[in-house]
C-alpha positions in Angstrom: 3.8 -29.4 27.2 5.1 -30.4 24.2 2.4 -33.0 24.0 -0.3 -29.5 24.2 1.5 -28.4 21.4 1.4 -30.9 19.2 -2.3 -31.8 20.1 -3.1 -28.2 19.2 -1.3 -28.1 16.0 -2.6 -31.1 14.8 -6.2 -29.6 15.2 -4.9 -26.3 13.7 -3.8 -28.2 11.2 -7.1 -30.5 10.6 -8.9 -27.3 10.3 -7.3 -25.7 7.9 -6.7 -29.2 6.2 -10.8 -28.9 6.2 -11.8 -25.5 4.9 -9.0 -25.5 2.4 -10.2 -28.6 0.7 -14.1 -27.5 0.8 -13.7 -23.9 -0.5 -11.5 -24.9 -2.4 -12.2 -24.3 -6.1 -15.4 -22.3 -4.8 -15.7 -19.4 -6.5 -16.4 -17.4 -3.9 -12.3 -17.7 -3.0 -11.7 -15.7 -5.8 -13.5 -12.5 -3.8 -13.3 -13.2 -0.4 -10.2 -14.4 2.0 -11.5 -17.1 4.2 -10.7 -17.3 7.9 -10.6 -19.3 10.7 -14.4 -21.8 11.8 -16.7 -19.6 14.1 -20.5 -21.3 14.0 -23.1 -23.4 12.3 -26.2 -22.9 11.7 -29.1 -23.1 8.7 -31.3 -26.6 8.8 -29.7 -29.6 10.6 -26.7 -27.4 11.8 -25.5 -27.8 8.2 -23.6 -25.1 7.7 -20.2 -24.0 8.8 -19.6 -20.3 9.1 -16.5 -19.0 8.8 -15.0 -15.0 9.3 -13.9 -13.8 5.8 -12.8 -10.3 4.3 -13.8 -9.1 0.8 -9.9 -8.7 -1.2 -10.9 -5.6 -3.1 -12.4 -3.5 -0.1 -11.7 -5.5 2.6 -14.5 -5.7 4.2 -15.6 -8.4 6.7 -18.2 -10.8 5.8 -19.0 -14.5 6.9 -18.7 -17.6 4.5 -21.3 -20.1 5.1 -19.8 -23.4 4.0 -21.6 -26.6 3.2 -19.3 -29.0 2.4 -21.0 -32.0 -0.1 -19.0 -34.7 2.2 -21.6 -34.7 4.9 -24.3 -36.3 2.5 -21.8 -38.9 0.3 -23.8 -41.5 2.6 -27.0 -41.0 1.2 -28.6 -42.2 -2.5 -27.9 -40.0 -5.6 -31.6 -39.0 -5.6 -31.3 -38.6 -1.9 -28.5 -36.3 -2.5 -29.9 -34.1 -5.2 -32.8 -33.7 -2.9 -30.7 -32.1 -0.2 -28.3 -30.1 -2.8 -31.6 -28.4 -4.3 -33.1 -27.6 -0.5 -30.2 -25.6 0.4 -30.1 -24.3 -3.0 -33.4 -23.0 -2.5 -33.3 -21.7 0.8 -30.3 -19.4 -0.1 -31.7 -18.2 -3.5 -35.2 -17.0 -1.8 -32.7 -15.3 1.3 -31.0 -13.5 -1.2 -33.7 -12.4 -2.8 -35.4 -10.8 0.0 -33.9 -7.8 1.8 -35.1 -6.8 5.5 -33.4 -6.2 8.4 -34.6 -8.8 10.5 -33.4 -10.8 7.7 -29.7 -12.6 7.1 -28.2 -9.6 4.2 -26.6 -12.0 2.1 -23.4 -10.2 0.3 -22.4 -12.7 -2.1 -25.0 -15.1 -3.5 -24.9 -18.8 -3.8 -21.3 -20.5 -5.6 -21.6 -23.8 -6.5 -18.5 -26.6 -7.0 -17.3 -29.6 -7.1 -16.8 -30.1 -3.5 -18.8 -27.4 -1.8 -21.8 -24.8 -1.8 -20.8 -21.4 -0.2 -22.5 -17.4 -0.1 -21.0 -14.5 2.0 -23.7 -12.5 3.8 -23.0 -10.0 6.8 -20.4 -10.5 9.8 -22.0 -12.9 11.8 -21.5 -14.2 15.9 -23.2 -17.5 16.0 -26.5 -19.0 15.7 -29.1 -18.8 18.2 -28.7 -22.1 18.7 -25.0 -22.3 19.5 -25.8 -19.6 22.0 -28.1 -21.7 23.6 -25.4 -24.5 23.7 -25.8 -27.0 20.7 -22.5 -26.6 19.4 -22.8 -29.7 16.4 -21.0 -29.1 13.4 -18.0 -26.3 15.5 -15.1 -27.0 15.8 -12.9 -28.3 18.9 -12.6 -27.3 20.9 -15.7 -25.2 21.0 -14.8 -21.3 20.6 -14.3 -19.8 24.0 -17.0 -16.9 23.3 -19.3 -19.2 22.2 -19.0 -21.4 25.2 -19.5 -18.5 27.7 -21.7 -16.4 26.1 -24.8 -15.6 27.6 -27.8 -13.6 26.6 -28.7 -11.0 28.6 -32.9 -9.8 29.4 -32.9 -7.1 27.0 -31.0 -9.0 24.1 -33.6 -12.0 25.0 -36.5 -9.6 24.7 -35.2 -7.5 21.4 -34.2 -10.0 19.6 -37.7 -12.1 20.0 -39.4 -8.6 18.9 -36.7 -8.5 16.0 -38.3 -11.9 14.8 -41.8 -10.7 15.3 -40.8 -7.9 13.0 -39.6 -10.3 10.4 -41.8 -12.7 10.2 -44.5 -9.8 10.3 -42.0 -8.6 7.1 -42.8 -12.3 6.0 -46.7 -12.4 6.1 -47.5 -9.0 5.5 -45.3 -7.6 2.7 -44.3 -10.5 0.8 -46.7 -13.1 1.7 -44.5 -16.0 2.7 -44.6 -19.2 5.0 -41.3 -19.4 6.6 -41.6 -23.2 7.6 -39.5 -24.2 9.2 -38.1 -21.5 11.8 -36.3 -22.3 14.8 -33.2 -21.9 16.7 -30.5 -23.0 14.4 -32.4 -20.5 11.8 -32.3 -17.3 14.1 -28.5 -15.7 13.2 -26.6 -13.4 15.6 -24.4 -11.5 13.8 -21.6 -9.2 15.1 -23.5 -6.6 16.6 -25.4 -8.8 18.4 -28.8 -8.1 16.2 -31.3 -11.5 15.8 -31.4 -12.1 12.3 -33.9 -14.9 9.8 -32.1 -17.4 7.7 -33.1 -21.2 6.7 -36.3 -20.5 3.7 -35.6 -23.8 2.2 -38.7 -25.0 3.1 -40.8 -22.0 2.2 -44.1 -21.3 1.1 -45.2 -18.4 -1.3 -49.1 -17.3 -1.4 -50.9 -19.0 -4.6 -52.4 -15.2 -4.2 -50.6 -12.4 -3.3 -52.7 -10.1 -5.0 -55.8 -11.1 -2.7 -55.8 -10.1 0.5 -56.7 -13.3 2.3 -53.6 -15.9 1.1 -53.7 -18.9 0.5 -50.6 -21.2 0.7 -50.5 -24.9 -0.1 -48.7 -27.5 2.0 -46.8 -30.6 1.0 -47.2 -33.8 3.3 -44.6 -35.2 5.5 -42.9 -37.8 3.7 -41.0 -39.7 6.3 -38.6 -41.3 3.6 -36.6 -38.3 2.9 -33.5 -37.6 4.8 -33.7 -34.9 7.6 -32.4 -32.6 6.0 -34.8 -32.2 3.4 -37.5 -32.0 6.4 -38.2 -29.2 8.6 -37.0 -29.5 12.4 -40.5 -31.4 13.6 -40.1 -29.9 16.9 -41.3 -26.3 15.7 -43.8 -27.2 13.2 -47.5 -26.6 14.1 -49.4 -29.8 14.9 -51.4 -29.1 11.6 -49.0 -28.7 9.1 -48.3 -32.7 9.9 -52.0 -33.9 10.4 -54.3 -31.9 8.3 -51.4 -30.7 5.5 -52.4 -27.1 6.1 -50.7 -24.3 6.6 -50.8 -20.4 6.7 -49.2 -17.1 9.2 -50.1 -19.0 12.2 -48.1 -22.1 11.3 -45.0 -19.8 11.6 -46.3 -18.1 15.0 -46.9 -21.2 16.6 -43.3 -22.3 15.8 -42.1 -18.5 17.6 -44.0 -20.1 20.8 -41.8 -23.1 20.5 -38.8 -20.7 20.1 -39.6 -18.6 23.2 -40.2 -21.5 25.5 -36.6 -22.7 23.9 -35.1 -19.3 24.4 -36.0 -19.3 28.6 -35.3 -23.1 28.8 -31.8 -23.4 27.7 -33.1 -24.5 24.0 -35.1 -27.3 24.7 -38.6 -27.2 23.1 -42.2 -27.8 24.2 -42.4 -31.5 23.1 -39.8 -34.3 22.0 -41.6 -35.5 18.5 -40.7 -39.1 17.8 -39.4 -38.7 14.2 -39.3 -42.3 13.1 -43.6 -42.2 13.9 -44.0 -39.1 13.9 -47.3 -39.3 13.0 -48.8 -40.9 17.0 -46.6 -38.9 18.3 -48.1 -35.6 17.4 -51.9 -37.0 17.8 -50.7 -38.1 21.2 -49.5 -34.5 21.7 -52.6 -32.2 21.0 -54.0 -33.5 24.4 -50.9 -32.5 26.0 -51.0 -29.4 24.2 -54.1 -28.9 24.7 -54.0 -28.8 28.4 -50.5 -27.3 28.8 -50.0 -26.9 32.8 -48.3 -24.0 34.1 -45.3 -25.8 35.0 -44.1 -26.9 31.2 -43.7 -22.3 31.3 -42.5 -21.3 34.7 -39.6 -20.5 33.6 -41.0 -17.8 30.8 -41.4 -14.5 32.1 -45.1 -13.9 33.6 -45.4 -10.6 31.2 -45.3 -12.7 28.3 -46.7 -15.8 29.6 -50.3 -15.9 29.2 -48.7 -14.9 25.1 -46.3 -17.5 24.2 -49.4 -20.3 25.6 -51.3 -18.2 23.4 -49.2 -19.1 20.7 -48.8 -22.9 21.8 -52.5 -23.0 21.0 -53.6 -26.0 19.1 -56.4 -23.5 17.2 -54.5 -21.6 14.8 -57.0 -18.9 14.9 -56.1 -18.5 18.1 -53.2 -17.2 17.8 -52.0 -13.7 18.0 -50.6 -12.8 14.5 -46.9 -10.9 14.1 -48.3 -7.6 14.2 -49.8 -8.5 17.6 -47.1 -9.5 19.3 -44.9 -6.6 18.3 -46.8 -4.7 20.4 -47.4 -6.8 23.0 -46.0 -4.6 27.0 -43.3 -7.2 27.2 -41.5 -5.5 24.4 -41.7 -2.2 25.6 -38.2 -2.5 28.4 -36.7 0.7 27.8 -33.9 -1.0 26.5 -35.8 -2.8 23.9 -36.7 0.1 22.8 -34.0 1.9 22.8 -32.2 -0.5 20.6 -35.6 -0.6 18.3 -34.9 3.4 18.4 -31.3 3.0 16.9 -32.4 0.3 13.9 -34.7 2.9 12.5 -32.9 6.2 12.8 -31.9 6.3 9.2 -35.6 6.8 9.2 -35.4 9.9 11.4 -34.6 13.5 11.0 -32.0 15.5 12.8 -34.8 17.3 15.8 -35.5 13.5 16.8 -31.8 12.7 16.5 -31.0 15.3 18.6 -33.9 14.8 21.0 -33.2 11.2 21.2 -29.5 11.5 21.9 -30.0 14.2 24.8 -31.8 11.5 26.2 -29.6 8.5 25.5 -26.7 9.0 28.3 -30.0 8.3 31.6 -30.5 5.3 29.5 -26.8 3.6 28.7 -26.2 3.0 32.7 -29.2 1.1 32.5 -27.7 -1.6 29.8 -25.0 -3.9 29.5 -21.4 -2.8 28.3 -21.7 -6.0 25.5 -24.8 -4.0 24.1 -23.8 -0.8 24.4 -20.7 -1.7 23.2 -21.4 -4.3 20.8 -25.0 -2.7 19.7 -24.9 1.2 20.3 -21.2 2.0 19.7 -21.7 1.6 15.6 -24.7 3.3 15.7 -23.5 6.2 17.4 -20.2 6.8 14.8 -22.2 6.1 12.4 -23.2 9.6 12.6 -19.6 11.6 12.9 -20.3 11.8 9.0 -23.3 14.3 10.2 -21.4 17.3 11.8 -24.4 18.8 12.7 -25.5 15.8 14.5 -21.4 15.5 16.4 -22.4 17.6 19.4 -25.4 15.5 19.6 -23.1 11.8 19.6 -19.5 12.7 20.8 -20.9 13.1 24.4 -22.1 9.5 24.3 -19.1 8.2 22.4 -16.9 9.9 25.3 -19.0 8.0 27.9 -19.5 4.9 26.5 -14.9 4.9 26.3 -15.1 5.8 30.3 -16.2 2.0 30.8 -14.3 0.5 28.4 -10.8 -1.2 28.4 -8.0 0.7 27.2 -7.9 -1.9 24.8 -11.2 -1.8 23.5 -10.9 2.2 23.3 -8.3 2.0 20.8 -10.2 -1.0 19.1 -13.6 -0.2 18.6 -13.8 3.5 19.2 -10.4 5.7 18.6 -10.1 4.8 15.2 -14.1 7.0 15.1 -12.6 9.3 16.9 -9.6 10.2 14.8 -11.5 12.4 12.0 -13.6 13.8 14.7 -10.3 15.2 16.6 -9.6 17.9 13.5 -12.9 19.2 12.9 -12.8 22.9 14.1 -17.0 23.3 13.7 -19.1 23.4 14.9 -17.2 24.4 18.1 -18.8 22.7 20.9 -17.3 20.0 19.7 -13.6 21.3 20.9 -15.5 22.3 23.9 -16.5 18.7 24.8 -13.5 17.4 23.7 -11.8 19.4 26.5 -14.1 18.6 28.9 -13.4 15.0 28.4 -9.5 15.4 28.0 -8.4 13.7 30.9 -10.4 10.3 29.3 -8.4 11.1 26.5 -5.5 11.9 27.6 -5.5 8.2 30.0 -6.4 5.6 26.9 -4.7 7.1 23.5 -1.9 5.6 23.2 1.1 8.6 23.3 2.0 8.4 19.7 -2.3 9.3 18.3 -1.4 12.3 21.6 0.8 13.8 20.0 -0.7 13.7 16.5 -4.2 14.2 16.8 -5.5 15.3 21.1 -2.5 18.2 21.5 -3.1 19.4 18.2 -6.8 19.7 19.2 -5.6 21.2 22.1 -3.4 24.2 19.9 -6.4 24.9 17.8 -8.4 25.5 21.3 -6.2 28.0 22.4 -5.6 29.9 19.0 -9.8 29.5 18.4 -11.5 33.0 17.8 -13.5 32.6 20.1 -13.4 33.7 23.6 -15.5 31.1 25.1 -13.1 28.6 23.9 -10.1 29.6 24.8 -11.1 30.5 28.6 -12.5 27.0 28.7 -9.3 25.3 27.0 -7.1 28.0 29.4 -9.3 26.6 32.5 -9.2 23.1 31.5 -5.5 22.6 30.9 -4.2 22.6 34.7 -6.4 19.1 35.2 -4.8 17.0 32.4 -1.3 19.5 32.8 0.6 16.4 34.8 -0.1 14.3 31.8 1.5 16.0 29.3 4.8 15.3 28.1 7.3 17.7 29.3 8.8 18.3 26.3 5.2 19.1 24.4 4.3 21.3 27.4 7.8 23.2 26.9 8.1 23.6 23.4 4.1 23.6 22.2 2.1 24.5 25.2 3.6 27.1 26.9 4.3 29.3 23.7 0.7 29.2 22.9 -0.6 30.4 26.2 1.8 33.4 26.7 0.6 33.7 23.2 -3.0 33.3 23.9 -2.0 36.3 26.9 0.0 39.0 24.9 -2.3 39.2 22.1 -5.7 38.9 23.3 -8.0 41.8 23.6 -9.8 40.2 26.6 -9.1 40.3 30.2 -10.5 37.2 31.2 -8.3 35.4 28.8 -5.3 37.6 29.8 -6.0 36.5 33.3 -6.6 33.0 32.9 -4.0 32.8 31.3 -1.8 33.7 33.7 -3.5 32.2 36.0 -2.9 28.8 33.9 0.5 29.3 34.0 0.0 29.5 37.5 -1.3 26.2 38.5 1.5 24.3 35.5 5.1 26.4 37.2 5.2 22.9 39.4 5.6 20.6 35.8 8.2 22.9 34.8 11.6 22.9 35.2 13.3 25.6 37.6 15.8 27.4 35.1 13.1 27.2 31.9 10.5 29.5 35.3 13.6 31.4 35.7 14.7 32.1 31.7 11.2 32.5 30.4 8.2 32.9 32.5 9.8 35.3 35.0 10.6 37.3 32.0 7.0 37.2 30.1 5.3 38.8 33.1 7.7 42.0 31.8 6.6 42.1 28.9 2.6 42.2 29.6 1.9 45.7 28.5 -1.5 45.5 31.0 -1.9 47.1 34.2 -5.3 46.1 35.5 -5.1 45.0 39.0 -6.8 41.7 37.9 -3.7 41.2 35.8 -1.0 42.9 38.0 -2.4 40.5 41.1 -1.5 37.1 38.5 2.0 38.7 38.0 2.3 38.5 41.9 0.9 34.9 41.9 3.5 33.7 39.5 6.4 35.2 41.8 4.4 33.9 44.5 4.3 30.9 43.7 7.9 30.5 42.0 10.0 32.2 44.5 7.5 29.7 47.3 7.9 26.4 45.7 9.9 23.9 46.9 10.9 22.6 43.8 11.3 26.0 41.8 12.7 29.3 44.1 14.5 32.4 42.4 17.8 32.9 43.3 18.8 36.1 44.9 20.8 37.2 42.2 18.2 37.2 40.4 15.6 38.9 43.3 17.3 41.7 43.5 18.3 42.6 40.0 15.4 41.7 38.2 12.1 40.0 40.8 12.7 42.8 43.1 12.8 45.8 41.0 9.9 44.7 39.1 7.8 43.8 41.7 8.2 47.1 43.7 7.2 49.5 40.2 4.3 47.2 40.2 3.3 48.0 43.4 2.8 51.4 43.2 0.3 50.7 40.9 -2.2 53.9 41.2 -4.8 51.2 40.3 -4.1 48.7 42.7 -6.8 49.3 46.0 -4.8 49.3 49.9 -5.0 44.9 50.2 -3.4 44.3 46.8 -0.4 46.7 47.3 -0.2 45.0 51.0 -0.1 41.7 49.6 2.5 42.9 46.9 4.2 44.6 50.4 4.0 40.7 51.8 5.7 39.4 49.2 8.6 42.1 49.0 9.4 41.8 52.3 9.7 38.0 51.9 11.7 38.2 49.0 14.1 40.4 50.9 13.9 38.7 54.0 15.6 35.7 52.2 17.8 37.6 50.2 19.1 39.2 53.2 19.5 35.8 55.0 21.3 33.7 52.0 23.2 36.6 50.9 24.5 37.0 55.3 25.2 34.0 55.3 27.6 33.9 52.3 29.7 36.9 53.5 29.5 35.0 56.9 31.3 32.1 55.3 33.4 34.2 53.3 35.0 36.1 56.3 35.8 32.9 58.5 37.4 31.7 55.6 39.3 34.8 55.3 40.5 34.1 58.6 42.1 30.4 58.8 43.6 31.9 55.6 44.8 34.5 57.6 45.7 32.4 60.3 47.3 29.9 58.2 49.2 32.2 56.0 50.6 33.9 59.9 51.4 30.4 61.6 53.5 29.2 57.8 55.9 32.8 58.2 56.4 31.9 61.5 57.3 28.4 61.3 59.5 30.1 58.4 61.3 32.1 60.7 61.9 29.5 63.0 63.2 27.0 60.2 65.3 29.8 58.8 66.9 30.5 62.1 67.8 26.7 63.1 69.8 27.5 59.9 71.3 29.8 60.2 74.1 29.5 63.1 76.6 26.8 61.2 77.5 26.4 57.9 78.6 23.0 59.0 74.8 22.2 59.1 73.9 22.8 55.3 74.7 19.7 54.4 72.4 18.1 56.5 69.9 20.5 56.0 70.3 19.7 52.2 69.8 15.6 52.8 67.6 16.5 55.7 69.5 14.9 58.1 68.5 11.2 57.6 72.5 10.3 57.8 74.3 9.9 61.0 77.1 12.0 61.4 80.4 10.5 63.3 82.5 12.2 65.8 86.6 12.8 64.9 86.9 9.3 66.6 85.0 7.7 63.8 82.4 6.4 65.6 78.4 7.2 65.0 77.2 9.4 67.9 73.9 7.9 67.2 72.6 11.5 66.4 70.2 12.2 63.5 68.9 15.7 62.5 65.1 15.9 61.4 63.9 16.8 58.7 62.4 20.3 58.7 58.2 20.8 58.7 57.4 21.8 55.7 54.9 24.8 56.2 50.9 23.9 55.8 50.3 26.2 52.3 49.8 25.3 49.4 53.0 25.0 47.0 53.6 26.1 43.6 54.6 23.6 40.8 57.9 24.4 40.9 58.5 23.9 44.6 56.6 20.9 44.4 59.0 18.9 42.0 62.0 20.7 43.7 60.7 18.7 46.6 60.0 15.6 44.7 63.4 15.7 43.5 64.9 16.4 46.6 63.0 13.4 48.7 63.9 11.0 45.6 67.7 12.4 45.6 67.7 11.8 50.4 66.1 8.1 49.1 68.6 7.1 47.1 71.7 7.6 48.8 69.5 6.4 52.2 69.2 3.1 49.6 73.1 2.7 49.0 74.3 -0.5 50.0 76.9 0.1 52.7 80.3 -0.7 52.2 81.8 -4.6 53.5 84.9 -4.4 55.7 88.2 -6.2 54.0 89.5 -8.4 55.8 93.2 -8.6 56.2 94.9 -11.4 56.4 97.9 -10.4 58.5 101.0 -11.5 56.8 103.5 -13.7 58.0 106.2 -11.7 60.1 109.6 -11.6 58.8 112.4 -11.4 60.8 114.5 -10.1 57.9 115.0 -5.9 58.8 113.8 -3.5 56.5 115.0 0.2 55.5 112.5 2.1 56.7 113.6 5.2 55.4 113.9 4.1 52.3 110.3 3.1 52.3 109.2 6.2 53.6 110.7 8.2 51.4 109.2 5.8 48.3 105.8 6.3 49.1 106.4 10.3 50.0 107.6 10.8 46.6 104.8 9.0 45.3 102.2 11.2 47.4 104.2 14.0 45.9 103.9 13.2 42.0 100.2 12.7 43.4 100.2 16.7 44.6 101.0 18.1 42.2 98.2 17.2 39.6 95.5 17.3 42.1 93.4 20.4 42.5 93.9 22.7 45.0 91.9 21.8 48.5 90.2 24.5 50.4 91.1 26.1 53.0 89.7 24.5 56.7 87.3 25.9 58.8 87.6 28.0 61.4 87.2 26.1 64.5 87.8 22.4 63.1 90.6 20.2 64.3 92.3 17.3 63.2 92.8 14.6 65.9 96.7 13.3 65.6 95.1 9.4 66.0 92.9 7.2 64.2 90.2 4.8 66.3 91.0 2.0 67.3 87.7 0.6 65.9 88.3 -0.6 62.5 84.2 -0.8 62.0 83.6 2.6 63.4 85.3 5.0 61.5 84.1 2.5 58.2 80.5 3.6 59.4 81.0 7.1 60.1 83.1 8.6 57.1 84.2 5.5 55.1 87.8 5.9 55.8 90.0 3.0 55.4 90.0 2.1 59.1 94.0 0.9 58.9 94.8 5.0 57.5 96.6 7.3 60.4 94.8 9.8 59.6 90.9 11.7 59.8 89.6 13.7 57.3 90.2 17.2 57.3 87.1 19.0 55.4 84.6 17.3 56.9 82.9 20.6 57.4 84.3 22.9 53.9 81.6 23.8 51.3 82.1 24.3 47.8 83.1 27.5 46.7 80.0 28.7 44.7 76.4 28.1 45.3 75.1 26.6 42.1 78.7 24.8 41.3 76.9 20.9 41.9 73.8 21.8 41.6 73.0 23.7 45.0 74.1 20.7 46.9 76.6 21.3 49.6 79.7 19.3 48.7 82.7 18.3 50.9 85.9 17.4 50.3 88.0 15.4 52.3 92.0 15.1 52.4 94.8 13.0 54.1 96.5 15.5 56.4 100.5 14.3 57.3 101.1 17.0 59.1 101.7 14.5 61.9 104.5 13.3 60.1 106.5 15.9 60.6 109.6 14.5 61.6 112.0 16.4 64.7 115.5 16.4 63.8 117.3 17.0 66.5 116.7 13.4 67.9 119.4 11.2 66.8 117.3 8.3 67.5 115.5 7.2 64.2 111.8 5.5 64.6 110.7 2.1 63.6 108.3 3.7 61.2 107.1 -0.1 59.0 103.8 0.3 60.2 103.4 3.5 57.8 103.2 0.7 54.9 99.9 -0.4 56.1 98.7 2.8 54.9 99.1 2.4 51.3 99.0 -1.4 51.1 96.9 -4.0 52.4 98.5 -6.7 52.4 101.0 -5.6 55.7 99.6 -6.5 59.7 98.0 -4.5 61.6 100.8 -2.6 64.0 99.7 -0.4 67.6 98.8 2.9 66.9 101.7 3.7 69.6 104.5 2.8 68.0 103.1 5.5 65.3 103.7 8.1 67.5 106.9 10.2 67.1 109.4 10.0 70.2 109.1 12.3 73.2 111.0 15.4 72.7 114.3 15.4 74.7 114.9 18.2 77.2 116.2 21.2 76.1 114.6 20.9 72.0 111.6 23.1 71.5 108.6 21.3 69.7 106.7 22.2 66.0 104.8 25.6 67.4 101.6 24.6 65.1 102.4 21.1 65.8 101.6 21.2 69.9 98.2 22.9 69.1 96.6 19.6 68.1 97.3 18.1 71.6 99.4 14.6 72.5 98.1 11.4 71.6 94.9 10.2 73.7 95.8 7.0 75.4 92.3 5.3 75.5 89.4 4.7 73.1 86.8 6.8 74.4 88.6 10.0 74.9 88.4 10.7 71.2 84.7 10.7 71.4 85.0 13.4 73.8 87.0 15.8 72.7 85.2 15.1 69.4 84.5 19.0 68.0 81.4 19.9 67.5 79.9 21.6 64.2 76.9 24.1 64.1 73.8 23.1 66.1 75.8 20.4 68.0 75.9 17.5 65.1 79.6 16.6 65.1 81.2 17.9 62.2 81.8 15.2 59.0 79.4 12.9 58.3 79.2 8.8 57.3 80.1 7.2 53.9 76.6 6.9 53.3 76.2 10.8 53.5 78.2 11.8 51.1 77.3 11.5 47.3 81.4 12.4 46.3 83.2 9.7 48.5 84.7 6.3 47.0 87.4 4.8 48.8 89.6 4.1 45.6 90.3 8.4 46.3 92.4 7.0 49.2 94.6 4.0 47.4 96.6 6.3 46.4 98.8 9.1 48.7 97.3 12.7 47.6 100.1 13.9 48.1 104.0 14.1 49.5 105.9 16.5 51.7 109.0 18.1 50.7 112.4 16.4 51.7 115.5 17.3 52.3 118.5 16.2 50.8 118.7 13.7 54.3 116.0 11.5 53.7 114.1 13.8 56.6 111.5 15.9 56.3 112.1 20.0 55.7 111.2 21.5 58.9 111.7 25.3 58.6 110.2 28.6 59.4 108.5 29.0 55.6 106.4 25.7 56.2 105.0 26.8 59.6 104.1 30.3 58.4 102.0 27.9 55.8 100.6 25.6 58.1 99.9 28.7 60.4 98.0 30.7 57.3 95.8 27.0 56.5 95.0 26.3 59.9 94.7 29.9 61.7 
């Protein structure tokens, strides 16, 4: 790939360098920009042809350049002869002006390195087209390599050459002298033009009826560029050194033979011995075999044979050749007529343009686009001819590609879009609107095509408006939605309201009805339907048009009319129109059919909506009933005992312990929230409660502390003094502590603690070595807002079981009570802490008997544990009590009043107080 790019780059660089070096310094470059090398032509194919443009007008031209380096191999005399011959040919061509001769735009200019002149735009020489590629750029341009002549081009080209010779022979009295393929140029439109007048011969008596020409003798020693092409010369030019107009006709015969035989002449001439060659070939020409002419069309074969006759007088002249039947082809005649249009008046032109659409399909596309189209577009400057020319131009546009249309046709059509007179121009454009919108670029549609449609809608001619309204639906799908909504629809509505023509008003409604499918639903509802109520006309056709728009909008799947609009606007309007007196029975039935359809749909839609609302209301009502029942059941479950309120607060997540200190394994399940929407405040409160409960559940359990048993001491200890000291400290603490709330009725206090240390710790958090139970498990704070609405409990040690029996003479061993106040004492059996059995005749304290005696087994406290509300044991564990701290019980909280004798004071006042306290 890289090598190919490098090769291409080197080729382009070489060609550019050659062109630059050849033209540099030539005066032609002052006025013209020289482009790429496109072809070659002239005598010996010595002229290189470049495309170019005029700097001042940007007019396209062809630049012919002869590089003097081509003749450097010759002597100075020969060089000068060649240069003079070339100059003569260009100067003679510059003086001559005829449609069949190549038109010179700028005369010959000479510089040190080259000769150059400018002509009309050129495609190639006939020699290039027929396969002779001498002096062409490398690689050969594709358009030349692939070019094939059509029959109509060949016929009309030969006719053009014949007409050019006729002009030279009859008008100028001149013999061309070197008519050959390389001196016939095809311009950009495909017309055949004559050049190469290097060896032309003028008449020596131009005023006489019979011109005479003096011919030079053939000089074989001269360079080839100083001699005509011998293969196309008449025999008399070489053998008898004579020439006339018939000599050019012989050359024409050879050209015709070469055109039909891929560029090959009739005879091959030995240029080194031309005299012998011509003498030997005279017999062949006199006895021309039919096989030599078998490729020439039969209708012209005899004429070619006559042109190649060795006798000059037998050859037909140029005027006669232009009139042979071979050139009467319809295509050739059509092309000939285009070349002579400037001589015709408008009437003749209009008749020709009317019949042209019948001929165009028979012609090749290249001929139509490059020969006929330029002639047609040149008539756009004549407004009277535009209605006749425009249909043919649009017919050609249908056969062109989009690129050809944009490049060759649209630039000439753009000014015509703005013409408003004559009105036939708008009619023609409207009939071909689909073509214009398909091939015209969007920007040109917006700037040129659509404004023309808008002008047609606003035209004063009712015929134009009707045609425009009838045609718009055919290309509505090609119009952009913003343009349709903002520009086209408002003009259609304006035409409907402002016109006095019933046909225009009806066509406006029909047009709107047909383009509804390209509009947005809400645009139709907000703009089109309200517009219908503004139409003042009450003609039956207008009313049916209004009904049609309603029906299209109502029944279209994409559009539709909402039931609110049906009830409020559409139905009232249609009902009022349906009773118009101008309507007949069928029209009234049509109105009623649409009205009934609308009512049916409106009824179905609204009934469905109401059923859905009713179903939703029933569901909401049943949900509210279920919610109220759920709330009542929950309240019923919560109201039996205030002791269970603590569990309700904490969601029943913590286990409750019995009076024996062991967990009973039952936990209250969390209450089910009613399935209804909660307010933001309720959700926030519930989230806070759940968060608080989660924190309590996640608190780490207190690990039991291991107690090292102290070494038993044999020393006797005064238990009485120790107990008095401890009781004194408890008394001091009770004075500073707040008053304890009363116990809940029905709760009991076990006299003896559980013998399971860890069970007591896990259930209520008290130290297992303590000799009492918590007495306030079921108590609640006095006010609900004291702790933010949270139920609180107070745990208070009970020393009621430590009352001393004064009537007993035996003093019990109370040293085991030391473990209540210190952790350094070893565990002592709980049975040792029991008070001594009363002696017969001694009455026990009344309030002490209600608690019962000690249980001998560990399961008894479990069975006798009192239950709180809902069957849950009173009290709760350490994890469930946010106010519990083991440090609260490191010291006794109260000390009983002691008598002077060191024992507990036992009086009737104490008994009364306890009775009031415990019921």
